[in-house]
C-alpha positions as CSV (number, residue, x, y, z in Angstrom):
1,M,0.0,0.0,-0.4
2,N,1.5,3.3,-1.3
3,I,-1.2,5.8,-0.3
4,F,-4.0,5.6,2.5
5,Q,-6.6,8.0,1.9
6,H,-9.5,6.3,0.8
7,V,-11.6,2.9,2.0
8,S,-10.7,1.3,-1.1
9,D,-6.9,1.5,-0.2
10,I,-7.5,-1.2,2.5
11,G,-8.8,-3.5,0.1
12,D,-10.9,-6.4,1.4
13,L,-12.2,-5.0,4.7
14,S,-13.2,-8.6,6.2
15,K,-9.0,-9.2,5.9
16,A,-8.4,-5.8,6.9
17,L,-10.4,-6.5,10.2
18,D,-9.2,-9.8,10.7
19,E,-5.6,-8.1,10.5
20,A,-6.7,-5.6,13.1
21,F,-7.9,-8.0,15.8
22,E,-4.8,-10.6,15.0
23,I,-2.6,-6.8,15.8
24,K,-4.6,-6.0,19.1
25,A,-4.4,-9.8,20.3
26,D,-0.3,-9.3,19.8
27,R,0.6,-5.3,19.4
28,Y,4.4,-6.3,18.9
29,K,4.0,-9.2,16.6
30,Y,5.7,-7.4,13.5
31,Q,7.9,-5.5,15.8
32,A,10.6,-6.2,13.1
33,L,9.1,-5.4,10.5
34,G,10.1,-1.6,11.0
35,K,13.6,-2.0,12.3
36,N,15.8,0.8,11.0
37,K,13.2,2.3,9.1
38,T,11.6,5.8,9.7
39,A,8.4,7.3,10.2
40,M,7.9,11.2,9.7
41,L,4.5,12.4,11.3
42,I,4.0,16.3,9.9
43,F,1.2,18.2,11.7
44,F,-0.4,21.2,10.2
45,N,-2.5,21.4,13.0
46,N,-3.3,20.2,16.4
47,S,-3.6,16.7,17.2
48,L,-4.1,14.7,20.8
49,R,-5.6,11.0,19.6
50,T,-3.7,11.1,16.0
51,R,-0.4,12.3,17.2
52,L,-0.2,9.6,20.1
53,S,-1.7,6.5,18.4
54,T,0.0,6.8,15.2
55,Q,3.4,7.3,17.0
56,K,2.8,4.3,19.1
57,A,1.6,2.1,16.0
58,A,5.0,3.3,14.6
59,L,6.8,2.0,17.6
60,N,5.0,-1.4,17.9
61,L,6.7,-1.8,14.2
62,G,9.8,-1.4,15.4
63,M,10.2,1.9,13.7
64,N,11.8,5.5,14.3
65,V,9.9,8.2,14.7
66,I,9.7,11.9,13.8
67,V,7.2,14.2,14.6
68,L,7.5,17.9,13.2
69,D,5.1,20.6,14.2
70,V,4.8,23.0,11.1
71,N,3.2,25.8,13.0
72,Q,5.5,25.6,15.8
73,G,8.8,23.9,14.7
74,A,9.8,24.8,11.3
75,W,9.8,27.7,8.9
76,K,6.5,29.2,7.8
77,L,5.6,27.1,4.6
78,E,4.1,28.8,1.4
79,T,1.7,26.3,-0.5
80,E,0.7,28.0,-3.2
81,R,2.6,28.1,-6.8
82,G,3.3,31.8,-8.4
83,V,3.4,33.6,-5.1
84,I,6.0,36.2,-4.4
85,M,7.4,35.3,-1.2
86,E,7.7,38.7,0.5
87,S,5.6,37.9,3.4
88,D,6.9,36.0,6.9
89,K,6.6,32.4,4.8
90,S,10.6,31.7,4.7
91,E,10.3,28.1,2.7
92,H,7.9,27.0,0.1
93,L,6.4,23.6,0.6
94,L,7.6,22.3,-3.0
95,E,11.7,22.5,-1.1
96,A,10.3,21.5,2.2
97,I,8.8,18.2,0.8
98,P,11.2,16.5,-1.1
99,V,13.8,17.2,1.8
100,M,11.1,15.7,4.3
101,G,11.5,12.7,2.3
102,C,15.0,12.3,2.3
103,Y,14.9,11.7,6.3
104,C,12.4,8.9,6.3
105,D,10.5,6.2,4.6
106,I,6.9,6.6,5.1
107,I,5.6,9.6,5.6
108,G,2.0,10.7,7.5
109,V,0.5,14.1,7.5
110,R,-2.3,15.8,8.9
111,S,-3.7,19.3,7.1
112,F,-7.3,20.4,8.1
113,A,-9.5,22.2,5.4
114,R,-9.1,26.2,5.3
115,F,-12.2,27.2,4.2
116,E,-11.4,29.5,1.7
117,S,-11.9,27.4,-1.4
118,R,-14.4,24.3,-1.5
119,K,-12.7,23.5,-4.8
120,D,-9.4,23.7,-3.5
121,D,-9.9,21.6,0.1
122,Y,-12.0,18.9,-1.9
123,E,-8.8,18.9,-4.2
124,E,-6.7,18.3,-1.2
125,K,-4.0,20.5,-2.7
126,I,-1.4,20.1,0.4
127,L,-1.6,16.2,0.8
128,Q,-1.4,15.9,-3.0
129,Q,2.1,17.5,-2.9
130,F,3.2,15.3,-0.6
131,I,2.1,12.3,-2.9
132,Q,4.1,14.1,-6.2
133,Y,7.2,15.5,-4.5
134,S,7.9,13.5,-1.2
135,G,9.2,10.1,-3.0
136,R,7.6,8.5,0.1
137,P,4.4,6.5,1.1
138,V,2.0,9.0,1.9
139,F,-1.2,8.3,4.6
140,F,-3.6,10.8,5.6
141,M,-3.8,11.5,9.3
142,E,-7.2,13.8,8.3
143,S,-7.2,16.1,5.5
144,A,-9.6,19.0,4.1
145,T,-12.2,15.8,3.6
146,V,-11.2,12.5,5.0
147,H,-9.8,11.1,8.2
148,P,-9.7,7.6,7.3
149,L,-7.5,6.2,10.5
150,Q,-10.5,7.4,12.3
151,A,-13.0,5.5,10.5
152,F,-11.0,2.6,10.3
153,A,-11.0,2.4,14.1
154,D,-14.9,3.3,14.1
155,L,-15.2,0.2,12.1
156,I,-12.7,-2.0,14.3
157,T,-15.0,-0.5,17.1
158,I,-18.5,-1.7,15.6
159,E,-17.1,-4.9,15.1
160,E,-16.2,-5.7,18.4
161,Y,-19.5,-4.3,19.9
162,K,-22.2,-5.4,17.7
163,N,-22.6,-8.8,19.1
164,K,-22.7,-7.5,23.3
165,N,-26.0,-7.9,24.5
166,H,-24.8,-7.2,28.2
167,I,-23.2,-4.1,28.7
168,E,-21.3,-3.5,32.6
169,P,-21.7,0.1,33.5
170,N,-18.8,2.5,33.2
171,P,-16.9,2.6,36.8
172,L,-16.1,6.0,37.0
173,F,-19.9,6.8,36.6
174,G,-21.9,4.0,37.8
175,G,-25.4,3.2,36.7
176,Q,-27.2,-0.2,35.5
177,P,-26.0,-3.0,33.7
178,V,-27.5,-2.8,30.0
179,E,-29.3,-5.4,28.5
180,R,-29.6,-5.4,24.8
181,T,-30.2,-7.4,21.4
182,P,-27.4,-7.6,19.4
183,N,-28.0,-7.5,15.5
184,R,-25.6,-9.8,13.3
185,R,-26.4,-6.8,10.2
186,P,-26.5,-3.6,13.0
187,K,-28.2,-0.3,12.4
188,V,-25.6,2.6,12.5
189,V,-26.6,6.4,12.4
190,L,-24.1,9.5,11.4
191,S,-26.3,12.2,13.6
192,W,-25.4,15.6,13.0
193,A,-25.3,17.8,16.4
194,P,-24.8,21.5,16.9
195,H,-21.5,23.2,17.8
196,P,-20.7,26.9,17.8
197,K,-17.7,26.5,15.4
198,A,-17.1,25.9,11.9
199,L,-15.7,22.2,11.7
200,P,-14.3,20.2,8.9
201,Q,-16.3,17.3,7.1
202,A,-13.1,15.1,7.2
203,V,-14.8,12.8,9.7
204,P,-18.0,12.3,8.7
205,N,-16.6,12.4,5.1
206,S,-14.8,9.2,6.1
207,F,-17.4,7.4,8.4
208,A,-20.0,7.6,5.6
209,E,-17.9,6.3,3.3
210,W,-16.4,3.2,5.3
211,M,-20.1,2.3,6.6
212,N,-21.0,2.2,2.6
213,A,-18.7,-0.5,2.1
214,A,-19.2,-2.6,5.7
215,D,-21.9,-4.8,6.0
216,V,-24.4,-2.4,8.3
217,D,-27.7,-0.6,8.0
218,F,-26.5,3.2,7.5
219,V,-28.6,6.2,7.8
220,V,-27.1,9.4,7.6
221,T,-29.4,12.5,9.7
222,H,-28.9,16.0,9.6
223,P,-31.0,19.4,9.3
224,E,-31.5,20.5,5.9
225,G,-28.5,22.4,4.3
226,Y,-26.2,19.7,6.2
227,E,-25.9,17.5,3.1
228,L,-22.6,15.7,2.6
229,D,-21.1,15.3,-0.6
230,P,-22.7,12.5,-2.7
231,Q,-19.2,10.9,-3.4
232,F,-19.1,9.9,0.3
233,V,-22.9,9.5,1.0
234,G,-23.1,6.9,-1.5
235,N,-25.9,4.5,-1.0
236,A,-26.8,5.8,2.7
237,R,-30.6,6.6,3.7
238,V,-30.7,10.6,4.1
239,E,-32.9,11.3,7.0
240,Y,-34.0,14.9,8.0
241,D,-36.1,13.6,11.2
242,Q,-33.6,12.8,13.6
243,M,-35.9,11.0,15.7
244,R,-37.1,8.8,13.0
245,A,-33.2,7.9,12.0
246,F,-32.7,7.0,15.5
247,K,-35.4,4.2,15.5
248,G,-34.0,0.8,16.4
249,A,-30.3,1.7,16.0
250,D,-27.4,-0.3,17.4
251,F,-25.0,2.4,17.1
252,I,-25.1,6.5,17.2
253,Y,-22.4,8.4,15.9
254,G,-22.8,12.2,16.9
255,K,-20.6,14.7,15.2
256,N,-21.1,17.7,13.9
257,W,-19.8,19.2,10.8
258,S,-20.1,22.9,8.7
259,C,-22.1,23.3,5.5
260,P,-20.4,20.9,2.7
261,G,-21.6,23.7,-0.1
262,V,-23.2,20.8,-1.8
263,T,-26.2,22.6,-3.2
264,R,-25.1,26.4,-2.4
265,P,-21.2,26.6,-2.8
266,E,-21.1,30.0,-1.3
267,D,-22.5,28.6,1.9
268,Y,-19.3,26.1,2.3
269,G,-17.8,26.0,5.6
270,K,-20.4,28.3,7.2
271,V,-22.8,27.3,10.3
272,L,-25.9,27.9,9.1
273,G,-28.0,30.2,11.1
274,D,-27.7,30.1,15.2
275,Y,-26.5,26.8,16.4
276,H,-28.8,27.8,19.5
277,D,-31.5,27.1,17.1
278,Y,-30.7,23.4,16.6
279,A,-30.7,22.3,20.2
280,D,-33.2,19.8,20.1
281,W,-30.1,17.9,17.8
282,T,-28.0,17.6,20.7
283,I,-28.2,14.1,21.5
284,S,-29.8,12.9,24.6
285,D,-31.8,10.6,26.6
286,R,-35.0,11.4,24.4
287,Q,-33.2,10.4,21.5
288,M,-31.3,7.1,22.8
289,A,-34.9,5.8,24.2
290,V,-36.2,5.2,20.8
291,T,-32.6,2.9,19.7
292,N,-32.1,-0.5,20.5
293,H,-29.8,0.6,23.6
294,A,-27.4,1.6,20.9
295,F,-24.0,2.7,21.6
296,F,-23.0,5.9,21.4
297,M,-19.6,6.7,19.6
298,H,-18.0,10.0,18.8
299,C,-13.9,10.8,17.4
300,L,-13.4,13.2,20.5
301,P,-12.5,16.0,21.4
302,V,-16.3,16.3,22.3
303,R,-18.3,19.5,23.4
304,R,-20.5,17.8,26.3
305,N,-24.2,19.1,26.2
306,M,-23.7,20.5,22.7
307,I,-23.0,17.3,20.8
308,V,-24.2,15.0,23.5
309,T,-25.2,15.1,26.9
310,D,-23.4,14.2,30.2
311,D,-25.7,11.3,30.4
312,V,-25.3,9.8,27.2
313,I,-21.9,10.0,27.0
314,E,-21.2,8.6,30.6
315,A,-23.9,5.8,30.0
316,P,-22.4,2.3,30.5
317,T,-23.2,2.2,26.2
318,S,-21.2,5.2,25.6
319,I,-17.6,3.4,23.9
320,V,-16.0,6.6,23.0
321,I,-12.8,5.3,25.1
322,P,-12.6,1.9,23.2
323,E,-12.8,3.6,20.0
324,A,-10.5,6.1,20.6
325,A,-7.8,2.9,22.0
326,N,-8.7,1.4,18.7
327,R,-6.8,4.3,16.6
328,E,-3.6,3.1,17.4
329,I,-4.7,-0.4,15.9
330,S,-5.8,1.1,12.6
331,A,-2.8,3.1,12.6
332,T,-0.6,-0.2,13.2
333,V,-2.5,-2.4,10.4
334,V,-2.0,1.2,8.0
335,L,1.9,1.4,8.5
336,K,2.4,-2.4,8.8
337,R,1.1,-2.7,5.1
338,M,3.2,0.2,4.0
339,L,6.4,-1.3,5.3
340,E,5.5,-4.4,3.5
341,G,5.1,-2.5,0.4
342,L,8.6,-1.0,0.6
343,K,11.0,-1.9,-1.8
């Protein structure tokens, strides 16, 4: 595997899941594979889970790791061609990228949407320059439009929990055990929820893409105007009535995203109206009551009592921490496959 961006890059999903659970049972099984190999992790934006989990995954495989925070530990980078570099940006990405490639074997890049141009964001200009000029395999640690490491971890988590029927309460929060009816083909709902800032579509895009490829009944619910790009929605059922979407669900994935600008490009990256007007979209006991004791998921960080109430995220059926832990597993599988593809 030379590029990891979309679900199609991982190949057969059942084989990828088998590999994930093999690695989860023995995280250091392939430690010799990365000996004398170096992963360079480049962050244009802040990170907690992605940085820690990917660094841990590389170490699991015996790799050396270089972490570069571009905005703190490097020259300010110009990304556009044709610019007269008379501002505070001292180095061009077109020189920086091949230099980075000299010092490593595999490159991971994290760069968020800028919301300046839908066309530029959806063309993934920065990540594509790394693919073109680094001379190294490149994996996306979240980009303007996708977050495949998160979506792969989400799928691993769903596969782990879909057959669970007895759920013990979280010892941090107490409560009573939950008995639920597992479904072999679970109903998975991606639900928009309010947020005070404009957030990218990367997580919902990738989650939708991966769920469409998985053996699940997949539904997307959001207010009108927040329609995701059709290339990611795929065959998912889109439901504008959140309560109807939640009915009988086995997994609820809460996430905010700004307007994708599908029907109105001029609204791309905007929060439509006042987010307080969408308070009833906050995921609470009211919505969860119509589900099949659904598991609650979120990529984190999460704004409590905006995206989800305290009661829901603290319930026994909240699996946000196991979901985050599986980020290490998804990253290990991806890096392992990239290492196997090196000449």
